[in-house]
C-alpha positions in Angstrom: 0.0 0.0 0.0 1.2 3.5 -0.9 2.4 5.7 2.0 0.7 8.7 0.4 -2.8 9.6 1.4 -5.1 12.2 2.9 -4.1 13.8 6.1 -7.7 14.0 7.4 -8.4 12.0 10.6 -11.4 10.1 9.1 -9.6 9.0 6.0 -6.6 8.0 8.0 -8.7 5.9 10.3 -10.4 4.1 7.4 -7.0 3.3 5.8 -5.6 2.3 9.2 -8.1 -0.4 9.8 -8.2 -1.8 6.3 -4.7 -1.3 5.1 -1.8 0.2 7.1 -2.6 -1.7 10.3 -4.0 -5.0 8.8 -1.8 -8.1 8.8 0.2 -8.8 5.8 -0.9 -11.7 3.5 0.9 -15.0 4.0 1.2 -18.0 1.9 0.6 -21.5 3.1 4.3 -22.4 3.7 5.1 -23.8 7.1 7.9 -21.2 7.4 5.3 -18.5 7.2 3.5 -19.6 10.4 4.2 -17.0 13.1 6.1 -18.7 16.0 7.2 -21.7 13.9 9.5 -23.8 16.0 10.7 -26.0 13.2 14.3 -24.7 13.3 17.0 -27.1 14.3 20.4 -26.2 15.6 22.2 -27.8 12.6 19.9 -25.8 10.3 20.8 -22.5 12.0 24.5 -23.4 12.2 24.5 -24.1 8.5 22.6 -20.8 7.8 25.2 -18.8 9.7 28.2 -20.8 8.7 28.5 -22.0 12.3 28.0 -18.4 13.6 30.9 -17.1 11.5 32.4 -13.8 12.8 32.2 -12.6 9.2 28.4 -12.8 9.5 28.1 -11.0 12.7 26.0 -7.9 12.1 25.3 -6.5 15.5 25.7 -6.8 19.3 22.8 -6.6 21.6 22.6 -6.6 25.4 21.9 -10.3 25.5 24.4 -11.3 22.8 25.5 -11.0 19.1 23.3 -11.0 16.0 24.2 -12.9 12.9 23.1 -12.8 9.3 22.1 -16.1 7.8 20.5 -17.8 4.8 18.1 -20.7 5.0 18.2 -23.5 2.4 15.2 -21.9 0.6 17.2 -18.6 0.2 15.4 -16.7 2.9 17.7 -14.2 4.6 17.5 -14.1 8.4 18.9 -12.4 11.4 19.7 -14.7 14.4 19.8 -13.2 17.8 22.0 -15.4 20.0 22.5 -15.7 23.8 24.8 -18.4 25.0 24.2 -20.2 28.3 27.2 -18.7 29.9 25.9 -15.2 29.3 22.2 -15.5 30.1 20.7 -15.9 33.5 17.1 -16.0 34.8 16.6 -12.4 33.9 17.7 -12.9 30.3 15.7 -16.1 30.2 12.6 -14.1 31.0 13.5 -11.5 28.3 14.0 -14.3 25.8 10.6 -15.9 26.5 9.0 -12.4 26.6 10.3 -11.5 23.2 9.1 -14.7 21.7 5.6 -14.3 23.2 5.4 -10.8 21.9 6.8 -11.5 18.4 4.5 -14.4 17.7 1.3 -12.4 18.2 2.2 -9.3 16.2 2.6 -8.6 12.5 2.9 -5.4 10.6 4.7 -4.0 7.6 6.8 -1.7 9.9 7.7 -4.4 12.4 10.6 -6.8 12.0 9.0 -10.1 11.0 9.3 -13.1 13.3 10.3 -16.5 11.8 10.8 -18.6 14.9 13.1 -19.5 17.7 15.3 -22.3 19.1 16.1 -23.2 22.7 18.4 -26.2 22.9 21.1 -27.0 25.3 23.3 -23.9 25.8 21.6 -22.0 23.0 18.8 -19.5 22.9 18.1 -18.2 19.4 15.5 -15.8 18.0 15.2 -15.8 14.2 13.7 -12.8 12.5 13.8 -11.3 9.0 17.1 -9.8 7.9 16.8 -6.1 7.2 19.6 -5.1 4.9 20.2 -1.4 5.3 21.4 -1.0 8.9 19.7 1.0 11.6 18.5 4.6 11.8 21.3 5.7 14.2 23.9 4.5 11.7 22.3 6.6 9.0 22.1 9.7 11.2 25.8 9.2 12.0 26.5 9.0 8.2 28.4 5.8 8.6 27.9 5.1 4.9 29.2 8.6 4.0 25.7 9.8 2.9 23.4 12.2 4.7 19.9 10.9 5.2 17.6 13.2 3.2 15.0 15.1 5.2 12.1 13.6 3.2 13.3 10.2 4.2 13.4 11.2 7.8 9.8 12.2 7.6 8.9 8.9 6.0 10.7 7.0 8.7 8.9 9.0 11.5 5.6 8.0 9.9 6.6 4.4 9.5 7.6 4.2 13.2 4.4 6.0 14.2 2.4 3.4 12.3 4.2 0.5 13.9 3.7 1.8 17.4 0.1 2.7 16.7 -0.5 -0.9 15.6 1.2 -2.2 18.8 -1.0 0.0 21.0 -4.3 -0.1 19.2 -4.6 -2.8 16.5 -2.7 -5.9 17.6 -4.7 -8.7 19.3 -3.4 -7.5 22.7 -2.0 -4.0 23.2 1.8 -4.0 23.5 4.1 -1.4 25.0 7.5 -1.6 23.3 9.5 0.1 26.1 12.7 0.6 24.0 11.8 2.8 21.1 15.2 4.3 19.9 17.1 5.0 16.7 19.3 1.9 17.0 16.1 -0.3 17.2 14.7 1.2 13.9 16.0 -0.9 11.0 15.9 0.3 7.4 15.2 -1.6 4.2 17.1 -0.8 1.0 14.4 1.8 0.1 14.5 3.2 3.6 11.2 1.8 4.9 11.5 1.6 8.7 10.9 -1.5 10.7 10.8 -1.5 14.5 12.9 -4.2 16.1 13.9 -5.7 19.5 11.0 -6.7 21.7 13.1 -7.9 24.6 11.6 -5.3 26.9 8.1 -5.3 25.5 5.2 -5.5 27.9 1.5 -6.4 27.3 -0.6 -3.4 28.3 -3.2 -4.0 31.0 -6.8 -4.4 29.8 -8.4 -3.5 33.1 -6.2 -0.7 34.4 -4.6 2.5 33.3 -1.0 1.3 33.8 1.1 -1.7 34.9 3.6 -1.4 37.7 6.9 -2.9 36.7 10.7 -2.6 37.0 12.1 0.2 34.8 13.4 -1.0 31.5 14.6 1.0 28.5 17.5 3.2 27.4 18.9 6.4 29.0 17.8 9.5 27.1 14.5 7.9 25.9 13.0 6.9 29.2 9.6 8.5 30.2 10.4 10.5 33.4 7.0 9.7 34.9 7.6 5.9 34.4 11.1 6.4 35.9 9.7 8.1 38.9 6.6 6.0 39.6 7.4 2.6 38.0 3.9 2.9 36.3 4.1 1.9 32.7 1.5 2.6 30.0 1.4 3.3 26.2 2.3 6.9 26.7 5.8 5.9 27.8 6.4 4.9 24.2 5.0 8.3 23.1 7.7 10.0 25.2 10.4 7.9 23.5 8.9 8.8 20.1 9.2 12.5 21.0 12.9 12.0 21.6 13.1 10.1 18.3 11.5 13.1 16.5 14.1 15.4 17.9 16.8 12.9 16.9 15.6 12.8 13.3 15.8 16.6 13.0 19.1 17.2 14.8 20.9 13.9 14.1 22.2 14.2 17.6 22.1 11.4 20.2 19.6 11.9 23.1 22.5 12.5 25.5 25.6 14.3 24.2 28.0 14.4 27.2 30.8 16.2 25.3 28.7 19.2 24.4 28.2 22.4 26.5 25.9 21.7 29.5 22.9 23.4 28.0 23.1 21.1 24.9 23.8 17.8 26.6 20.2 16.6 26.8 19.2 17.0 23.2 15.4 17.0 23.5 15.5 19.6 26.3 17.9 21.8 24.3 15.8 21.5 21.1 12.5 22.3 22.8 14.0 25.4 24.4 15.2 26.5 21.0 11.7 25.8 19.6 10.0 27.8 22.3 12.4 30.7 21.7 11.5 30.7 18.0 14.9 29.3 16.9 14.0 25.7 16.1 15.9 25.8 12.8 19.2 26.3 14.7 18.9 22.7 15.8 18.7 21.2 12.3 21.3 18.6 11.4 24.2 20.8 9.9 24.5 18.3 7.0 21.1 19.4 5.8 20.3 22.7 3.9 17.5 24.7 5.6 14.9 25.2 2.8 11.5 26.8 3.4 9.9 23.3 3.3 12.3 22.0 5.9 11.9 25.1 8.1 8.2 24.6 8.2 8.4 20.8 8.8 10.9 21.3 11.6 8.5 23.7 13.3 5.6 21.3 12.9 7.6 18.3 14.1 8.7 20.2 17.2 5.2 21.3 17.8 4.3 17.6 17.9 7.4 16.6 19.9 6.7 19.1 22.7 3.5 17.4 24.0 5.1 14.0 23.4 7.8 15.0 25.8 5.4 16.2 28.5 6.5 15.2 32.0 3.2 13.5 32.7 1.4 11.0 30.5 -2.0 12.7 30.6 -0.6 15.6 28.5 0.8 13.4 25.7 -1.0 12.6 22.5 -1.8 9.0 21.4 0.5 7.4 18.8 -2.4 7.3 16.4 -2.8 11.1 16.7 1.0 11.5 16.2 0.7 9.5 13.0 -2.2 11.6 11.7 -0.2 14.9 12.4 2.9 13.5 10.7 0.9 12.7 7.6 -0.3 16.3 7.5 3.3 17.6 8.0 4.5 15.4 5.2 1.7 16.6 2.9 2.6 20.2 3.5 6.3 19.5 3.2 5.9 17.9 -0.2 3.8 20.7 -1.5 6.5 23.3 -0.5 9.3 21.1 -1.7 8.1 20.8 -5.3 10.7 22.0 -7.8 9.9 25.3 -9.3 9.5 25.7 -13.0 12.2 27.8 -14.7 11.1 31.2 -15.7 11.6 32.5 -19.3 
């Protein structure tokens, strides 16, 4: 389905239910059944060339991630935790991630293929997403600056993914670790949210769930940090930080910068309130009229997302609607002008 469309709330809602938030079509292959447990250790060892260091593509808190290829040609990513590095806590994370992944499916979420728990191995197998993560692109590790239009597209993709988790999945899910390094990009820069190790099912009969604080410094909801009470609006706070990150390309915490700039979201919001939002733009981008307007509107959205209390934050669905409108206005302003005679 095209990512273009009307920015009106009613049109967005109709498309959300029937298209953007509906499950992808699957074929009848056993491999396509969510939560398939048909992987064997020899199969994964063969796919990853016995966990070759040359196929290591990342390092998570619970262990390394490897690229692999199944016998049918399917490219996979294998998240591995060895017995000597996982404990009861990591075992809970492993089972939690499996239980979450097997009940969700959306275009902008990394697709779950299956898992393996055998002897000293705990493996989670998901789709391989070829183009690295958002943080790498904001850091220009490939030598290229991520275009502003793509940053807007990514923001919308992530908003769709979180909206699905909160509103349209079988059971509402709170991700708890929305951050740029957990946003993977395809070759055409479509975003896919990954890493559900900290995810939590939202309560159906209460406004929040009390739980140990999990997440990443710089993205953590201050109310959750203070009260240990988690709900969907904690993801909204993290998304507000991500919006600022997309504009500035800075990390949420920049310890080597002057004191007033070390907490990026706080610094950016202060600049926005002063009327100087454009001063926070990634210096690798040229400030056009279209970008100027989009930055103002993105910060206008980020400000309530970053509210210190959850009751003042918008829903993720509302964030997605607003971002669609911002992108529509951006595209209209960004149209190339015809040469004059």
